[in-house]
LUMZA-881803 format. One line per field, with one value per atom (N, C-alpha, C): residue number from 1; atom name; z, x, y. Coordinates in nm, 3 decimals, decimal comma. Example, Ala and Ser with C-alpha at 12.3 -4.5 7.8 and 13.67 -1.06 7.14 Angstrom:
seq: [1:1:1:2:2:2] .
atom: [N:CA:C:N:CA:C] .
pz: [0,780:0,780:0,780:0,708:0,714:0,787] .
px: [1,319:1,230:1,320:1,285:1,367:1,290] .
py: [-0,569:-0,450:-0,330:-0,225:-0,106:0,003] .
//
This chain:
seq: [1:1:1:2:2:2:3:3:3:4:4:4:5:5:5:6:6:6:7:7:7:8:8:8:9:9:9:10:10:10:11:11:11:12:12:12:13:13:13:14:14:14:15:15:15:16:16:16:17:17:17:18:18:18:19:19:19:20:20:20:21:21:21:22:22:22:23:23:23:24:24:24:25:25:25:26:26:26:27:27:27:28:28:28:29:29:29:30:30:30:31:31:31:32:32:32:33:33:33:34:34:34:35:35:35:36:36:36:37:37:37:38:38:38:39:39:39:40:40:40:41:41:41:42:42:42:43:43:43:44:44:44:45:45:45:46:46:46:47:47:47:48:48:48:49:49:49:50:50:50:51:51:51:52:52:52:53:53:53:54:54:54:55:55:55:56:56:56:57:57:57:58:58:58:59:59:59:60:60:60:61:61:61:62:62:62:63:63:63:64:64:64:65:65:65:66:66:66:67:67:67:68:68:68:69:69:69:70:70:70:71:71:71:72:72:72:73:73:73:74:74:74:75:75:75:76:76:76:77:77:77:78:78:78:79:79:79:80:80:80:81:81:81:82:82:82:83:83:83:84:84:84:85:85:85:86:86:86:87:87:87:88:88:88:89:89:89:90:90:90:91:91:91] .
atom: [N:CA:C:N:CA:C:N:CA:C:N:CA:C:N:CA:C:N:CA:C:N:CA:C:N:CA:C:N:CA:C:N:CA:C:N:CA:C:N:CA:C:N:CA:C:N:CA:C:N:CA:C:N:CA:C:N:CA:C:N:CA:C:N:CA:C:N:CA:C:N:CA:C:N:CA:C:N:CA:C:N:CA:C:N:CA:C:N:CA:C:N:CA:C:N:CA:C:N:CA:C:N:CA:C:N:CA:C:N:CA:C:N:CA:C:N:CA:C:N:CA:C:N:CA:C:N:CA:C:N:CA:C:N:CA:C:N:CA:C:N:CA:C:N:CA:C:N:CA:C:N:CA:C:N:CA:C:N:CA:C:N:CA:C:N:CA:C:N:CA:C:N:CA:C:N:CA:C:N:CA:C:N:CA:C:N:CA:C:N:CA:C:N:CA:C:N:CA:C:N:CA:C:N:CA:C:N:CA:C:N:CA:C:N:CA:C:N:CA:C:N:CA:C:N:CA:C:N:CA:C:N:CA:C:N:CA:C:N:CA:C:N:CA:C:N:CA:C:N:CA:C:N:CA:C:N:CA:C:N:CA:C:N:CA:C:N:CA:C:N:CA:C:N:CA:C:N:CA:C:N:CA:C:N:CA:C:N:CA:C:N:CA:C:N:CA:C:N:CA:C:N:CA:C:N:CA:C:N:CA:C:N:CA:C:N:CA:C] .
pz: [-0,940:-0,937:-0,852:-0,684:-0,581:-0,551:-0,644:-0,615:-0,748:-0,832:-0,918:-0,811:-0,747:-0,698:-0,535:-0,500:-0,411:-0,359:-0,573:-0,628:-0,639:-0,706:-0,787:-0,640:-0,485:-0,398:-0,377:-0,334:-0,254:-0,369:-0,515:-0,570:-0,585:-0,542:-0,504:-0,371:-0,285:-0,151:-0,141:-0,201:-0,202:-0,320:-0,393:-0,433:-0,358:-0,288:-0,201:-0,097:-0,038:0,067:0,025:-0,092:-0,128:-0,131:0,002:0,049:0,131:0,240:0,376:0,371:0,522:0,577:0,646:0,562:0,610:0,655:0,737:0,838:0,767:0,649:0,620:0,705:0,665:0,715:0,676:0,718:0,672:0,524:0,487:0,349:0,418:0,497:0,595:0,616:0,666:0,693:0,570:0,489:0,357:0,251:0,288:0,247:0,345:0,374:0,508:0,485:0,451:0,402:0,282:0,210:0,052:0,072:0,134:0,109:0,222:0,356:0,366:0,290:0,247:0,140:0,024:-0,028:-0,090:-0,086:0,089:0,137:0,113:0,211:0,173:0,091:-0,060:-0,194:-0,241:-0,214:-0,216:-0,164:-0,020:0,032:-0,029:-0,090:-0,126:-0,273:-0,355:-0,488:-0,411:-0,359:-0,338:-0,253:-0,213:-0,176:-0,245:-0,361:-0,459:-0,546:-0,529:-0,660:-0,780:-0,766:-1,003:-1,011:-0,934:-0,962:-1,013:-0,897:-0,900:-0,978:-1,014:-1,126:-1,241:-1,280:-1,389:-1,421:-1,293:-1,329:-1,495:-1,501:-1,598:-1,760:-1,737:-1,867:-1,835:-1,727:-1,730:-1,707:-1,672:-1,579:-1,659:-1,824:-1,940:-1,961:-2,025:-1,993:-1,898:-1,744:-1,653:-1,636:-1,645:-1,632:-1,780:-1,909:-1,989:-1,970:-1,909:-1,857:-1,747:-1,707:-1,578:-1,600:-1,703:-1,699:-1,780:-1,901:-1,964:-1,904:-1,800:-1,683:-1,641:-1,538:-1,517:-1,603:-1,723:-1,847:-1,838:-1,893:-1,964:-1,802:-1,656:-1,579:-1,545:-1,557:-1,583:-1,678:-1,766:-1,876:-1,854:-1,851:-1,791:-1,638:-1,551:-1,426:-1,494:-1,610:-1,588:-1,755:-1,840:-1,953:-1,784:-1,731:-1,629:-1,560:-1,520:-1,420:-1,533:-1,616:-1,746:-1,789:-1,804:-1,826:-1,705:-1,544:-1,465:-1,437:-1,423:-1,440:-1,575:-1,689:-1,741:-1,724:-1,726:-1,634:-1,560:-1,444:-1,278:-1,389:-1,483:-1,509:-1,625:-1,641:-1,697:-1,642:-1,535:-1,450:-1,398] .
px: [-5,722:-5,599:-5,547:-5,646:-5,534:-5,451:-5,551:-5,508:-5,349:-5,366:-5,209:-5,113:-5,148:-5,083:-5,011:-5,082:-5,039:-4,970:-4,978:-4,879:-4,772:-4,791:-4,618:-4,557:-4,569:-4,523:-4,488:-4,568:-4,463:-4,394:-4,395:-4,288:-4,106:-4,178:-4,060:-4,020:-4,083:-4,038:-3,939:-4,013:-3,915:-3,798:-3,805:-3,620:-3,527:-3,597:-3,567:-3,495:-3,530:-3,538:-3,475:-3,344:-3,362:-3,261:-3,147:-3,071:-3,051:-3,198:-3,141:-3,284:-3,237:-3,317:-3,411:-3,516:-3,662:-3,702:-3,797:-3,854:-4,026:-4,032:-4,182:-4,284:-4,349:-4,491:-4,466:-4,490:-4,436:-4,617:-4,555:-4,660:-4,827:-4,821:-4,979:-5,000:-4,963:-4,954:-5,090:-4,961:-4,979:-5,106:-5,161:-5,217:-5,350:-5,373:-5,482:-5,471:-5,374:-5,469:-5,487:-5,445:-5,537:-5,646:-5,719:-5,850:-5,916:-5,865:-6,000:-5,978:-5,858:-5,918:-5,999:-5,991:-6,073:-6,201:-6,248:-6,384:-6,451:-6,354:-6,391:-6,412:-6,335:-6,368:-6,536:-6,574:-6,701:-6,804:-6,761:-6,902:-6,888:-6,768:-6,794:-6,914:-6,883:-6,946:-7,129:-7,094:-7,206:-7,295:-7,266:-7,363:-7,358:-7,317:-7,331:-7,433:-7,586:-7,639:-7,666:-7,595:-7,585:-7,485:-7,399:-7,340:-7,438:-7,497:-7,538:-7,661:-7,735:-7,837:-7,732:-7,608:-7,556:-7,525:-7,538:-7,471:-7,515:-7,604:-7,652:-7,550:-7,541:-7,496:-7,321:-7,264:-7,131:-7,065:-7,144:-7,168:-7,046:-7,117:-7,074:-6,856:-6,879:-6,725:-6,626:-6,687:-6,613:-6,549:-6,605:-6,599:-6,482:-6,525:-6,383:-6,264:-6,306:-6,151:-6,114:-6,218:-6,090:-6,070:-6,095:-5,969:-5,922:-5,923:-5,830:-5,706:-5,688:-5,631:-5,601:-5,627:-5,552:-5,535:-5,511:-5,468:-5,353:-5,320:-5,251:-5,152:-5,150:-5,057:-5,022:-5,108:-5,020:-4,931:-4,958:-4,840:-4,747:-4,778:-4,625:-4,562:-4,655:-4,596:-4,496:-4,539:-4,480:-4,360:-4,373:-4,257:-4,142:-4,186:-4,086:-3,976:-4,053:-4,045:-3,882:-3,961:-3,857:-3,773:-3,753:-3,619:-3,541:-3,560:-3,492:-3,468:-3,470:-3,440:-3,322:-3,362:-3,265:-3,113:-3,187:-3,044:-3,014:-3,037:-2,960:-2,901:-2,911:-2,877:-2,730:-2,758:-2,644:-2,496:-2,576:-2,416:-2,313] .
py: [2,830:2,883:2,831:2,867:2,858:2,711:2,618:2,506:2,473:2,548:2,560:2,661:2,757:2,844:2,776:2,651:2,563:2,482:2,419:2,292:2,365:2,494:2,553:2,595:2,695:2,677:2,539:2,439:2,291:2,285:2,256:2,257:2,326:2,452:2,530:2,457:2,497:2,455:2,316:2,256:2,114:2,126:2,242:2,223:2,273:2,407:2,498:2,410:2,337:2,252:2,097:2,036:1,944:1,902:1,971:1,936:1,889:1,947:1,901:1,790:1,676:1,579:1,615:1,590:1,633:1,511:1,448:1,355:1,381:1,267:1,287:1,186:1,201:1,063:0,955:0,860:0,740:0,708:0,604:0,568:0,561:0,519:0,470:0,645:0,689:0,782:0,899:0,939:0,927:0,872:0,779:0,727:0,744:0,758:0,788:0,956:1,024:1,159:1,175:1,084:1,099:1,051:0,945:0,903:1,014:1,056:1,182:1,271:1,297:1,463:1,412:1,266:1,172:1,191:1,172:1,200:1,320:1,379:1,490:1,582:1,573:1,578:1,536:1,409:1,363:1,421:1,456:1,559:1,649:1,738:1,861:1,811:1,736:1,720:1,682:1,567:1,514:1,658:1,708:1,870:2,005:1,962:2,093:2,020:2,090:2,077:2,068:2,138:2,106:2,075:2,011:1,920:1,745:1,752:1,635:1,613:1,732:1,747:1,670:1,702:1,683:1,583:1,505:1,358:1,291:1,208:1,200:1,243:1,314:1,421:1,412:1,429:1,425:1,268:1,175:1,069:1,000:0,959:0,857:0,912:1,032:1,101:1,106:1,121:1,081:0,938:0,859:0,754:0,718:0,743:0,744:0,784:0,897:1,033:0,937:0,897:0,806:0,697:0,658:0,509:0,534:0,595:0,691:0,671:0,815:0,815:0,732:0,631:0,496:0,407:0,378:0,281:0,392:0,529:0,598:0,580:0,666:0,626:0,498:0,405:0,288:0,228:0,281:0,238:0,317:0,435:0,533:0,432:0,397:0,374:0,254:0,192:0,010:0,084:0,178:0,229:0,245:0,373:0,410:0,281:0,190:0,098:0,052:0,004:-0,067:-0,011:0,144:0,248:0,179:0,230:0,213:0,071:0,019:-0,124:-0,153:-0,167:-0,115:-0,047:0,055:0,120:0,085:0,013:-0,038:-0,169:-0,237:-0,358:-0,306:-0,219:-0,114:-0,055:-0,123:-0,007:-0,130] .
//
């Protein structure tokens, strides 16, 4: 629940600050932050004995969900790219 509250608060902050010029971190800094968060998340999962004990049960499901999520995200990105290019050519 905390994650959802943080996400909603950040969306609200972005909405309220949308007309201001805000200096955001570069793409490289954001990538570094994301990789660090993923690493820390992995440490959290690896240190949880109950999750590690159930890896064999959840493993295939996790792989399938990850693959479907990746394919769906790539398809959505491709569709969005085609739609925005088409709209740019119409101008």
